[in-house]
PDB file of N, CA, C and O in Angstrom:
ATOM      1  N   ASP A   1       3.401  19.220  -0.706  1.00  0.00           N
ATOM      2  CA  ASP A   1       4.090  17.974  -0.843  1.00  0.00           C
ATOM      3  C   ASP A   1       4.322  17.285   0.493  1.00  0.00           C
ATOM      4  O   ASP A   1       5.446  17.050   0.935  1.00  0.00           O
ATOM      5  N   THR A   2       3.156  16.968   1.121  1.00  0.00           N
ATOM      6  CA  THR A   2       3.240  16.228   2.371  1.00  0.00           C
ATOM      7  C   THR A   2       2.404  14.961   2.186  1.00  0.00           C
ATOM      8  O   THR A   2       1.421  14.981   1.445  1.00  0.00           O
ATOM      9  N   PRO A   3       2.768  13.884   2.833  1.00  0.00           N
ATOM     10  CA  PRO A   3       2.066  12.600   2.652  1.00  0.00           C
ATOM     11  C   PRO A   3       0.541  12.709   3.055  1.00  0.00           C
ATOM     12  O   PRO A   3      -0.326  12.070   2.458  1.00  0.00           O
ATOM     13  N   MET A   4       0.277  13.546   4.090  1.00  0.00           N
ATOM     14  CA  MET A   4      -1.124  13.738   4.451  1.00  0.00           C
ATOM     15  C   MET A   4      -1.345  15.221   4.577  1.00  0.00           C
ATOM     16  O   MET A   4      -1.217  15.809   5.651  1.00  0.00           O
ATOM     17  N   ALA A   5      -1.685  15.814   3.433  1.00  0.00           N
ATOM     18  CA  ALA A   5      -1.944  17.277   3.327  1.00  0.00           C
ATOM     19  C   ALA A   5      -3.150  17.610   4.145  1.00  0.00           C
ATOM     20  O   ALA A   5      -3.879  16.720   4.584  1.00  0.00           O
ATOM     21  N   GLY A   6      -3.378  18.939   4.363  1.00  0.00           N
ATOM     22  CA  GLY A   6      -4.474  19.363   5.172  1.00  0.00           C
ATOM     23  C   GLY A   6      -5.839  18.821   4.749  1.00  0.00           C
ATOM     24  O   GLY A   6      -6.622  18.387   5.595  1.00  0.00           O
ATOM     25  N   PHE A   7      -6.133  18.841   3.436  1.00  0.00           N
ATOM     26  CA  PHE A   7      -7.393  18.281   2.972  1.00  0.00           C
ATOM     27  C   PHE A   7      -7.509  16.825   3.249  1.00  0.00           C
ATOM     28  O   PHE A   7      -8.601  16.337   3.538  1.00  0.00           O
ATOM     29  N   ALA A   8      -6.391  16.093   3.168  1.00  0.00           N
ATOM     30  CA  ALA A   8      -6.403  14.654   3.435  1.00  0.00           C
ATOM     31  C   ALA A   8      -6.641  14.396   4.931  1.00  0.00           C
ATOM     32  O   ALA A   8      -7.298  13.413   5.274  1.00  0.00           O
ATOM     33  N   MET A   9      -6.145  15.216   5.796  1.00  0.00           N
ATOM     34  CA  MET A   9      -6.413  15.098   7.231  1.00  0.00           C
ATOM     35  C   MET A   9      -7.884  15.337   7.518  1.00  0.00           C
ATOM     36  O   MET A   9      -8.493  14.628   8.320  1.00  0.00           O
ATOM     37  N   GLU A  10      -8.459  16.352   6.852  1.00  0.00           N
ATOM     38  CA  GLU A  10      -9.884  16.624   7.046  1.00  0.00           C
ATOM     39  C   GLU A  10     -10.751  15.449   6.569  1.00  0.00           C
ATOM     40  O   GLU A  10     -11.734  15.088   7.216  1.00  0.00           O
ATOM     41  N   ALA A  11     -10.376  14.873   5.452  1.00  0.00           N
ATOM     42  CA  ALA A  11     -11.117  13.671   4.932  1.00  0.00           C
ATOM     43  C   ALA A  11     -10.964  12.527   5.859  1.00  0.00           C
ATOM     44  O   ALA A  11     -11.925  11.789   6.074  1.00  0.00           O
ATOM     45  N   ALA A  12      -9.762  12.327   6.447  1.00  0.00           N
ATOM     46  CA  ALA A  12      -9.532  11.243   7.388  1.00  0.00           C
ATOM     47  C   ALA A  12     -10.383  11.384   8.622  1.00  0.00           C
ATOM     48  O   ALA A  12     -10.817  10.379   9.185  1.00  0.00           O
ATOM     49  N   MET A  13     -10.641  12.629   9.072  1.00  0.00           N
ATOM     50  CA  MET A  13     -11.513  12.801  10.232  1.00  0.00           C
ATOM     51  C   MET A  13     -12.856  12.140  10.058  1.00  0.00           C
ATOM     52  O   MET A  13     -13.470  11.710  11.034  1.00  0.00           O
ATOM     53  N   PHE A  14     -13.324  12.053   8.812  1.00  0.00           N
ATOM     54  CA  PHE A  14     -14.607  11.469   8.491  1.00  0.00           C
ATOM     55  C   PHE A  14     -14.492  10.035   7.943  1.00  0.00           C
ATOM     56  O   PHE A  14     -15.469   9.435   7.494  1.00  0.00           O
ATOM     57  N   GLY A  15     -13.254   9.513   7.998  1.00  0.00           N
ATOM     58  CA  GLY A  15     -13.047   8.108   7.577  1.00  0.00           C
ATOM     59  C   GLY A  15     -13.036   7.959   6.038  1.00  0.00           C
ATOM     60  O   GLY A  15     -13.314   6.887   5.501  1.00  0.00           O
ATOM     61  N   LYS A  16     -12.727   9.004   5.392  1.00  0.00           N
ATOM     62  CA  LYS A  16     -12.720   8.995   3.906  1.00  0.00           C
ATOM     63  C   LYS A  16     -11.276   9.018   3.421  1.00  0.00           C
ATOM     64  O   LYS A  16     -10.476   9.816   3.909  1.00  0.00           O
ATOM     65  N   PRO A  17     -10.935   8.163   2.477  1.00  0.00           N
ATOM     66  CA  PRO A  17      -9.577   8.193   1.955  1.00  0.00           C
ATOM     67  C   PRO A  17      -9.376   9.425   1.020  1.00  0.00           C
ATOM     68  O   PRO A  17     -10.319   9.870   0.365  1.00  0.00           O
ATOM     69  N   ALA A  18      -8.201   9.932   0.977  1.00  0.00           N
ATOM     70  CA  ALA A  18      -7.834  11.028   0.078  1.00  0.00           C
ATOM     71  C   ALA A  18      -6.543  10.658  -0.618  1.00  0.00           C
ATOM     72  O   ALA A  18      -5.646  10.053  -0.031  1.00  0.00           O
ATOM     73  N   ILE A  19      -6.473  11.020  -1.826  1.00  0.00           N
ATOM     74  CA  ILE A  19      -5.246  10.745  -2.622  1.00  0.00           C
ATOM     75  C   ILE A  19      -4.487  12.059  -2.772  1.00  0.00           C
ATOM     76  O   ILE A  19      -5.015  13.061  -3.253  1.00  0.00           O
ATOM     77  N   VAL A  20      -3.249  12.014  -2.348  1.00  0.00           N
ATOM     78  CA  VAL A  20      -2.362  13.170  -2.470  1.00  0.00           C
ATOM     79  C   VAL A  20      -1.415  12.908  -3.600  1.00  0.00           C
ATOM     80  O   VAL A  20      -0.695  11.909  -3.589  1.00  0.00           O
ATOM     81  N   GLY A  21      -1.397  13.796  -4.594  1.00  0.00           N
ATOM     82  CA  GLY A  21      -0.463  13.730  -5.658  1.00  0.00           C
ATOM     83  C   GLY A  21       0.736  14.555  -5.367  1.00  0.00           C
ATOM     84  O   GLY A  21       0.629  15.775  -5.242  1.00  0.00           O
ATOM     85  N   SER A  22       1.861  13.949  -5.255  1.00  0.00           N
ATOM     86  CA  SER A  22       3.095  14.643  -4.888  1.00  0.00           C
ATOM     87  C   SER A  22       4.308  14.204  -5.662  1.00  0.00           C
ATOM     88  O   SER A  22       4.540  13.003  -5.802  1.00  0.00           O
ATOM     89  N   ASP A  23       5.078  15.118  -6.162  1.00  0.00           N
ATOM     90  CA  ASP A  23       6.319  14.797  -6.824  1.00  0.00           C
ATOM     91  C   ASP A  23       7.315  14.120  -5.843  1.00  0.00           C
ATOM     92  O   ASP A  23       8.269  13.469  -6.267  1.00  0.00           O
ATOM     93  N   ALA A  24       7.071  14.287  -4.547  1.00  0.00           N
ATOM     94  CA  ALA A  24       7.940  13.686  -3.516  1.00  0.00           C
ATOM     95  C   ALA A  24       7.492  12.317  -3.102  1.00  0.00           C
ATOM     96  O   ALA A  24       8.122  11.708  -2.237  1.00  0.00           O
ATOM     97  N   ALA A  25       6.440  11.810  -3.674  1.00  0.00           N
ATOM     98  CA  ALA A  25       5.909  10.439  -3.250  1.00  0.00           C
ATOM     99  C   ALA A  25       6.956   9.378  -3.348  1.00  0.00           C
ATOM    100  O   ALA A  25       7.047   8.519  -2.471  1.00  0.00           O
ATOM    101  N   ASP A  26       7.751   9.408  -4.388  1.00  0.00           N
ATOM    102  CA  ASP A  26       8.810   8.401  -4.574  1.00  0.00           C
ATOM    103  C   ASP A  26       9.881   8.551  -3.472  1.00  0.00           C
ATOM    104  O   ASP A  26      10.392   7.563  -2.944  1.00  0.00           O
ATOM    105  N   ILE A  27      10.200   9.810  -3.146  1.00  0.00           N
ATOM    106  CA  ILE A  27      11.155  10.031  -2.099  1.00  0.00           C
ATOM    107  C   ILE A  27      10.694   9.527  -0.740  1.00  0.00           C
ATOM    108  O   ILE A  27      11.454   8.907   0.004  1.00  0.00           O
ATOM    109  N   PHE A  28       9.398   9.816  -0.425  1.00  0.00           N
ATOM    110  CA  PHE A  28       8.830   9.302   0.800  1.00  0.00           C
ATOM    111  C   PHE A  28       8.922   7.779   0.883  1.00  0.00           C
ATOM    112  O   PHE A  28       9.309   7.218   1.908  1.00  0.00           O
ATOM    113  N   ALA A  29       8.568   7.148  -0.185  1.00  0.00           N
ATOM    114  CA  ALA A  29       8.623   5.676  -0.206  1.00  0.00           C
ATOM    115  C   ALA A  29       9.996   5.124  -0.092  1.00  0.00           C
ATOM    116  O   ALA A  29      10.198   4.067   0.506  1.00  0.00           O
ATOM    117  N   ALA A  30      10.979   5.834  -0.670  1.00  0.00           N
ATOM    118  CA  ALA A  30      12.337   5.275  -0.662  1.00  0.00           C
ATOM    119  C   ALA A  30      13.110   5.588   0.629  1.00  0.00           C
ATOM    120  O   ALA A  30      13.944   4.799   1.073  1.00  0.00           O
ATOM    121  N   ARG A  31      12.817   6.742   1.214  1.00  0.00           N
ATOM    122  CA  ARG A  31      13.654   7.170   2.338  1.00  0.00           C
ATOM    123  C   ARG A  31      13.081   6.982   3.722  1.00  0.00           C
ATOM    124  O   ARG A  31      13.798   7.074   4.718  1.00  0.00           O
ATOM    125  N   TYR A  32      11.776   6.715   3.788  1.00  0.00           N
ATOM    126  CA  TYR A  32      11.144   6.617   5.093  1.00  0.00           C
ATOM    127  C   TYR A  32      10.492   5.295   5.295  1.00  0.00           C
ATOM    128  O   TYR A  32       9.903   4.717   4.380  1.00  0.00           O
ATOM    129  N   GLU A  33      10.602   4.820   6.510  1.00  0.00           N
ATOM    130  CA  GLU A  33       9.855   3.583   6.846  1.00  0.00           C
ATOM    131  C   GLU A  33       8.377   3.873   6.862  1.00  0.00           C
ATOM    132  O   GLU A  33       7.987   4.996   7.181  1.00  0.00           O
ATOM    133  N   ALA A  34       7.548   2.931   6.537  1.00  0.00           N
ATOM    134  CA  ALA A  34       6.085   3.162   6.534  1.00  0.00           C
ATOM    135  C   ALA A  34       5.562   3.606   7.912  1.00  0.00           C
ATOM    136  O   ALA A  34       4.625   4.401   7.991  1.00  0.00           O
ATOM    137  N   TRP A  35       6.133   3.121   8.940  1.00  0.00           N
ATOM    138  CA  TRP A  35       5.621   3.460  10.283  1.00  0.00           C
ATOM    139  C   TRP A  35       5.837   4.945  10.662  1.00  0.00           C
ATOM    140  O   TRP A  35       5.141   5.456  11.540  1.00  0.00           O
ATOM    141  N   CYS A  36       6.763   5.621  10.030  1.00  0.00           N
ATOM    142  CA  CYS A  36       7.024   7.000  10.425  1.00  0.00           C
ATOM    143  C   CYS A  36       6.271   8.030   9.565  1.00  0.00           C
ATOM    144  O   CYS A  36       6.427   9.233   9.769  1.00  0.00           O
ATOM    145  N   LEU A  37       5.457   7.562   8.607  1.00  0.00           N
ATOM    146  CA  LEU A  37       4.670   8.445   7.801  1.00  0.00           C
ATOM    147  C   LEU A  37       3.190   8.293   8.168  1.00  0.00           C
ATOM    148  O   LEU A  37       2.749   7.207   8.543  1.00  0.00           O
ATOM    149  N   PRO A  38       2.431   9.376   8.058  1.00  0.00           N
ATOM    150  CA  PRO A  38       1.011   9.160   8.310  1.00  0.00           C
ATOM    151  C   PRO A  38       0.408   8.309   7.227  1.00  0.00           C
ATOM    152  O   PRO A  38       0.790   8.380   6.059  1.00  0.00           O
ATOM    153  N   PRO A  39      -0.575   7.474   7.657  1.00  0.00           N
ATOM    154  CA  PRO A  39      -1.158   6.579   6.657  1.00  0.00           C
ATOM    155  C   PRO A  39      -1.957   7.418   5.677  1.00  0.00           C
ATOM    156  O   PRO A  39      -2.704   8.314   6.071  1.00  0.00           O
ATOM    157  N   GLY A  40      -1.801   7.135   4.464  1.00  0.00           N
ATOM    158  CA  GLY A  40      -2.554   7.848   3.462  1.00  0.00           C
ATOM    159  C   GLY A  40      -2.176   7.306   2.124  1.00  0.00           C
ATOM    160  O   GLY A  40      -1.407   6.350   2.028  1.00  0.00           O
ATOM    161  N   ILE A  41      -2.715   7.911   1.070  1.00  0.00           N
ATOM    162  CA  ILE A  41      -2.416   7.486  -0.267  1.00  0.00           C
ATOM    163  C   ILE A  41      -1.668   8.671  -0.955  1.00  0.00           C
ATOM    164  O   ILE A  41      -2.270   9.619  -1.458  1.00  0.00           O
ATOM    165  N   CYS A  42      -0.418   8.556  -0.940  1.00  0.00           N
ATOM    166  CA  CYS A  42       0.439   9.618  -1.538  1.00  0.00           C
ATOM    167  C   CYS A  42       1.148   8.994  -2.726  1.00  0.00           C
ATOM    168  O   CYS A  42       1.983   8.101  -2.578  1.00  0.00           O
ATOM    169  N   VAL A  43       0.809   9.470  -3.869  1.00  0.00           N
ATOM    170  CA  VAL A  43       1.331   8.919  -5.123  1.00  0.00           C
ATOM    171  C   VAL A  43       1.898  10.001  -6.038  1.00  0.00           C
ATOM    172  O   VAL A  43       1.601  11.180  -5.848  1.00  0.00           O
ATOM    173  N   HIS A  44       2.698   9.627  -7.017  1.00  0.00           N
ATOM    174  CA  HIS A  44       3.183  10.585  -7.969  1.00  0.00           C
ATOM    175  C   HIS A  44       1.944  11.118  -8.773  1.00  0.00           C
ATOM    176  O   HIS A  44       0.985  10.388  -9.023  1.00  0.00           O
ATOM    177  N   PRO A  45       2.014  12.390  -9.151  1.00  0.00           N
ATOM    178  CA  PRO A  45       0.896  12.945  -9.882  1.00  0.00           C
ATOM    179  C   PRO A  45       0.522  12.162 -11.186  1.00  0.00           C
ATOM    180  O   PRO A  45      -0.634  12.174 -11.609  1.00  0.00           O
ATOM    181  N   ASP A  46       1.484  11.516 -11.782  1.00  0.00           N
ATOM    182  CA  ASP A  46       1.197  10.780 -12.960  1.00  0.00           C
ATOM    183  C   ASP A  46       0.287   9.491 -12.729  1.00  0.00           C
ATOM    184  O   ASP A  46      -0.296   8.925 -13.654  1.00  0.00           O
ATOM    185  N   THR A  47       0.230   9.105 -11.460  1.00  0.00           N
ATOM    186  CA  THR A  47      -0.548   7.899 -11.162  1.00  0.00           C
ATOM    187  C   THR A  47      -1.841   8.161 -10.355  1.00  0.00           C
ATOM    188  O   THR A  47      -2.497   7.234  -9.882  1.00  0.00           O
ATOM    189  N   VAL A  48      -2.171   9.427 -10.220  1.00  0.00           N
ATOM    190  CA  VAL A  48      -3.400   9.784  -9.414  1.00  0.00           C
ATOM    191  C   VAL A  48      -4.624   9.172 -10.095  1.00  0.00           C
ATOM    192  O   VAL A  48      -5.459   8.572  -9.418  1.00  0.00           O
ATOM    193  N   GLU A  49      -4.747   9.306 -11.385  1.00  0.00           N
ATOM    194  CA  GLU A  49      -5.968   8.747 -12.068  1.00  0.00           C
ATOM    195  C   GLU A  49      -6.105   7.245 -11.880  1.00  0.00           C
ATOM    196  O   GLU A  49      -7.188   6.746 -11.574  1.00  0.00           O
ATOM    197  N   ASP A  50      -5.017   6.536 -12.062  1.00  0.00           N
ATOM    198  CA  ASP A  50      -5.036   5.093 -11.866  1.00  0.00           C
ATOM    199  C   ASP A  50      -5.372   4.721 -10.432  1.00  0.00           C
ATOM    200  O   ASP A  50      -6.100   3.765 -10.168  1.00  0.00           O
ATOM    201  N   THR A  51      -4.815   5.512  -9.504  1.00  0.00           N
ATOM    202  CA  THR A  51      -5.132   5.246  -8.096  1.00  0.00           C
ATOM    203  C   THR A  51      -6.564   5.477  -7.760  1.00  0.00           C
ATOM    204  O   THR A  51      -7.152   4.709  -6.999  1.00  0.00           O
ATOM    205  N   ILE A  52      -7.157   6.525  -8.310  1.00  0.00           N
ATOM    206  CA  ILE A  52      -8.617   6.756  -8.093  1.00  0.00           C
ATOM    207  C   ILE A  52      -9.401   5.592  -8.675  1.00  0.00           C
ATOM    208  O   ILE A  52     -10.308   5.082  -8.017  1.00  0.00           O
ATOM    209  N   GLU A  53      -9.085   5.162  -9.873  1.00  0.00           N
ATOM    210  CA  GLU A  53      -9.800   4.059 -10.467  1.00  0.00           C
ATOM    211  C   GLU A  53      -9.693   2.778  -9.629  1.00  0.00           C
ATOM    212  O   GLU A  53     -10.672   2.046  -9.484  1.00  0.00           O
ATOM    213  N   ALA A  54      -8.483   2.507  -9.071  1.00  0.00           N
ATOM    214  CA  ALA A  54      -8.292   1.315  -8.280  1.00  0.00           C
ATOM    215  C   ALA A  54      -9.175   1.386  -6.997  1.00  0.00           C
ATOM    216  O   ALA A  54      -9.744   0.372  -6.592  1.00  0.00           O
ATOM    217  N   LEU A  55      -9.285   2.556  -6.374  1.00  0.00           N
ATOM    218  CA  LEU A  55     -10.141   2.688  -5.202  1.00  0.00           C
ATOM    219  C   LEU A  55     -11.610   2.565  -5.530  1.00  0.00           C
ATOM    220  O   LEU A  55     -12.389   2.014  -4.752  1.00  0.00           O
ATOM    221  N   VAL A  56     -11.991   3.091  -6.707  1.00  0.00           N
ATOM    222  CA  VAL A  56     -13.413   2.991  -7.071  1.00  0.00           C
ATOM    223  C   VAL A  56     -13.758   1.505  -7.296  1.00  0.00           C
ATOM    224  O   VAL A  56     -14.868   1.083  -6.972  1.00  0.00           O
ATOM    225  N   ARG A  57     -12.876   0.754  -7.813  1.00  0.00           N
ATOM    226  CA  ARG A  57     -13.104  -0.672  -8.124  1.00  0.00           C
ATOM    227  C   ARG A  57     -12.998  -1.578  -6.867  1.00  0.00           C
ATOM    228  O   ARG A  57     -13.465  -2.716  -6.920  1.00  0.00           O
ATOM    229  N   ASP A  58     -12.428  -1.137  -5.789  1.00  0.00           N
ATOM    230  CA  ASP A  58     -12.200  -1.980  -4.621  1.00  0.00           C
ATOM    231  C   ASP A  58     -12.719  -1.280  -3.358  1.00  0.00           C
ATOM    232  O   ASP A  58     -11.960  -0.592  -2.676  1.00  0.00           O
ATOM    233  N   PRO A  59     -14.028  -1.456  -3.041  1.00  0.00           N
ATOM    234  CA  PRO A  59     -14.615  -0.798  -1.900  1.00  0.00           C
ATOM    235  C   PRO A  59     -13.957  -1.216  -0.589  1.00  0.00           C
ATOM    236  O   PRO A  59     -13.915  -0.409   0.340  1.00  0.00           O
ATOM    237  N   GLU A  60     -13.454  -2.407  -0.475  1.00  0.00           N
ATOM    238  CA  GLU A  60     -12.817  -2.851   0.751  1.00  0.00           C
ATOM    239  C   GLU A  60     -11.518  -2.113   0.961  1.00  0.00           C
ATOM    240  O   GLU A  60     -11.225  -1.691   2.080  1.00  0.00           O
ATOM    241  N   LYS A  61     -10.748  -1.948  -0.060  1.00  0.00           N
ATOM    242  CA  LYS A  61      -9.497  -1.168   0.009  1.00  0.00           C
ATOM    243  C   LYS A  61      -9.767   0.288   0.324  1.00  0.00           C
ATOM    244  O   LYS A  61      -9.055   0.917   1.108  1.00  0.00           O
ATOM    245  N   ARG A  62     -10.825   0.820  -0.311  1.00  0.00           N
ATOM    246  CA  ARG A  62     -11.241   2.222  -0.045  1.00  0.00           C
ATOM    247  C   ARG A  62     -11.635   2.398   1.445  1.00  0.00           C
ATOM    248  O   ARG A  62     -11.216   3.360   2.088  1.00  0.00           O
ATOM    249  N   TRP A  63     -12.416   1.492   1.964  1.00  0.00           N
ATOM    250  CA  TRP A  63     -12.892   1.594   3.323  1.00  0.00           C
ATOM    251  C   TRP A  63     -11.711   1.459   4.294  1.00  0.00           C
ATOM    252  O   TRP A  63     -11.609   2.192   5.278  1.00  0.00           O
ATOM    253  N   ARG A  64     -10.823   0.500   3.992  1.00  0.00           N
ATOM    254  CA  ARG A  64      -9.659   0.274   4.853  1.00  0.00           C
ATOM    255  C   ARG A  64      -8.750   1.477   4.900  1.00  0.00           C
ATOM    256  O   ARG A  64      -8.262   1.863   5.962  1.00  0.00           O
ATOM    257  N   ALA A  65      -8.522   2.078   3.722  1.00  0.00           N
ATOM    258  CA  ALA A  65      -7.666   3.291   3.683  1.00  0.00           C
ATOM    259  C   ALA A  65      -8.301   4.457   4.487  1.00  0.00           C
ATOM    260  O   ALA A  65      -7.591   5.171   5.194  1.00  0.00           O
ATOM    261  N   GLY A  66      -9.570   4.639   4.385  1.00  0.00           N
ATOM    262  CA  GLY A  66     -10.261   5.661   5.134  1.00  0.00           C
ATOM    263  C   GLY A  66     -10.208   5.393   6.611  1.00  0.00           C
ATOM    264  O   GLY A  66      -9.946   6.291   7.412  1.00  0.00           O
ATOM    265  N   ARG A  67     -10.457   4.156   6.969  1.00  0.00           N
ATOM    266  CA  ARG A  67     -10.480   3.785   8.414  1.00  0.00           C
ATOM    267  C   ARG A  67      -9.078   3.899   9.047  1.00  0.00           C
ATOM    268  O   ARG A  67      -8.941   4.354  10.182  1.00  0.00           O
ATOM    269  N   THR A  68      -8.067   3.492   8.320  1.00  0.00           N
ATOM    270  CA  THR A  68      -6.692   3.561   8.814  1.00  0.00           C
ATOM    271  C   THR A  68      -6.305   5.023   9.046  1.00  0.00           C
ATOM    272  O   THR A  68      -5.708   5.363  10.068  1.00  0.00           O
ATOM    273  N   ALA A  69      -6.654   5.884   8.082  1.00  0.00           N
ATOM    274  CA  ALA A  69      -6.367   7.316   8.224  1.00  0.00           C
ATOM    275  C   ALA A  69      -7.139   7.915   9.392  1.00  0.00           C
ATOM    276  O   ALA A  69      -6.613   8.737  10.142  1.00  0.00           O
ATOM    277  N   GLN A  70      -8.371   7.502   9.534  1.00  0.00           N
ATOM    278  CA  GLN A  70      -9.232   8.075  10.629  1.00  0.00           C
ATOM    279  C   GLN A  70      -8.647   7.646  11.996  1.00  0.00           C
ATOM    280  O   GLN A  70      -8.547   8.469  12.907  1.00  0.00           O
ATOM    281  N   ASP A  71      -8.272   6.393  12.135  1.00  0.00           N
ATOM    282  CA  ASP A  71      -7.698   5.893  13.387  1.00  0.00           C
ATOM    283  C   ASP A  71      -6.414   6.737  13.720  1.00  0.00           C
ATOM    284  O   ASP A  71      -6.170   7.125  14.863  1.00  0.00           O
ATOM    285  N   PHE A  72      -5.634   6.984  12.665  1.00  0.00           N
ATOM    286  CA  PHE A  72      -4.383   7.734  12.887  1.00  0.00           C
ATOM    287  C   PHE A  72      -4.626   9.138  13.403  1.00  0.00           C
ATOM    288  O   PHE A  72      -4.050   9.546  14.412  1.00  0.00           O
ATOM    289  N   VAL A  73      -5.492   9.887  12.701  1.00  0.00           N
ATOM    290  CA  VAL A  73      -5.719  11.314  13.098  1.00  0.00           C
ATOM    291  C   VAL A  73      -6.374  11.376  14.441  1.00  0.00           C
ATOM    292  O   VAL A  73      -6.116  12.309  15.201  1.00  0.00           O
ATOM    293  N   GLN A  74      -7.246  10.383  14.780  1.00  0.00           N
ATOM    294  CA  GLN A  74      -7.882  10.406  16.100  1.00  0.00           C
ATOM    295  C   GLN A  74      -6.912  10.092  17.208  1.00  0.00           C
ATOM    296  O   GLN A  74      -7.045  10.634  18.306  1.00  0.00           O
ATOM    297  N   SER A  75      -5.947   9.242  16.965  1.00  0.00           N
ATOM    298  CA  SER A  75      -5.005   8.853  18.031  1.00  0.00           C
ATOM    299  C   SER A  75      -3.741   9.693  18.083  1.00  0.00           C
ATOM    300  O   SER A  75      -3.225   9.975  19.165  1.00  0.00           O
ATOM    301  N   GLU A  76      -3.243  10.094  16.927  1.00  0.00           N
ATOM    302  CA  GLU A  76      -1.946  10.773  16.891  1.00  0.00           C
ATOM    303  C   GLU A  76      -2.056  12.278  16.683  1.00  0.00           C
ATOM    304  O   GLU A  76      -1.198  13.014  17.171  1.00  0.00           O
ATOM    305  N   TRP A  77      -3.057  12.758  15.993  1.00  0.00           N
ATOM    306  CA  TRP A  77      -3.183  14.182  15.724  1.00  0.00           C
ATOM    307  C   TRP A  77      -4.388  14.791  16.410  1.00  0.00           C
ATOM    308  O   TRP A  77      -4.833  15.867  16.009  1.00  0.00           O
ATOM    309  N   SER A  78      -4.926  14.156  17.414  1.00  0.00           N
ATOM    310  CA  SER A  78      -6.027  14.728  18.188  1.00  0.00           C
ATOM    311  C   SER A  78      -5.499  15.830  19.039  1.00  0.00           C
ATOM    312  O   SER A  78      -4.290  15.940  19.247  1.00  0.00           O
ATOM    313  N   LEU A  79      -6.407  16.671  19.549  1.00  0.00           N
ATOM    314  CA  LEU A  79      -5.960  17.749  20.412  1.00  0.00           C
ATOM    315  C   LEU A  79      -5.201  17.266  21.603  1.00  0.00           C
ATOM    316  O   LEU A  79      -4.172  17.846  21.951  1.00  0.00           O
ATOM    317  N   ASP A  80      -5.669  16.215  22.250  1.00  0.00           N
ATOM    318  CA  ASP A  80      -4.990  15.690  23.402  1.00  0.00           C
ATOM    319  C   ASP A  80      -3.579  15.136  23.039  1.00  0.00           C
ATOM    320  O   ASP A  80      -2.609  15.387  23.754  1.00  0.00           O
ATOM    321  N   ALA A  81      -3.488  14.392  21.934  1.00  0.00           N
ATOM    322  CA  ALA A  81      -2.228  13.813  21.542  1.00  0.00           C
ATOM    323  C   ALA A  81      -1.191  14.905  21.211  1.00  0.00           C
ATOM    324  O   ALA A  81      -0.026  14.807  21.595  1.00  0.00           O
ATOM    325  N   VAL A  82      -1.626  15.904  20.519  1.00  0.00           N
ATOM    326  CA  VAL A  82      -0.736  17.007  20.129  1.00  0.00           C
ATOM    327  C   VAL A  82      -0.289  17.811  21.333  1.00  0.00           C
ATOM    328  O   VAL A  82       0.877  18.192  21.435  1.00  0.00           O
ATOM    329  N   ALA A  83      -1.207  18.067  22.235  1.00  0.00           N
ATOM    330  CA  ALA A  83      -0.890  18.790  23.449  1.00  0.00           C
ATOM    331  C   ALA A  83       0.075  18.000  24.334  1.00  0.00           C
ATOM    332  O   ALA A  83       0.451  18.468  25.408  1.00  0.00           O
TER     333      ALA A  83
END
């Protein structure tokens, strides 16, 4: 139950969006500012299918989500940034 789980981070390294289904998605959205969460697609498990369909239908949104996640992991979670 993290906004950018390990598999999502791996996908982000390649510029691919990943959808994380989490029961905590609503809590993340309500309690945290967007800037303090890693960019990603974290939704309630009940909406995963709809979210997948939305990304399939919108290649620009899909590309943007992957690129934003990639930029984040390269700048914030790189070996140099973490060190």
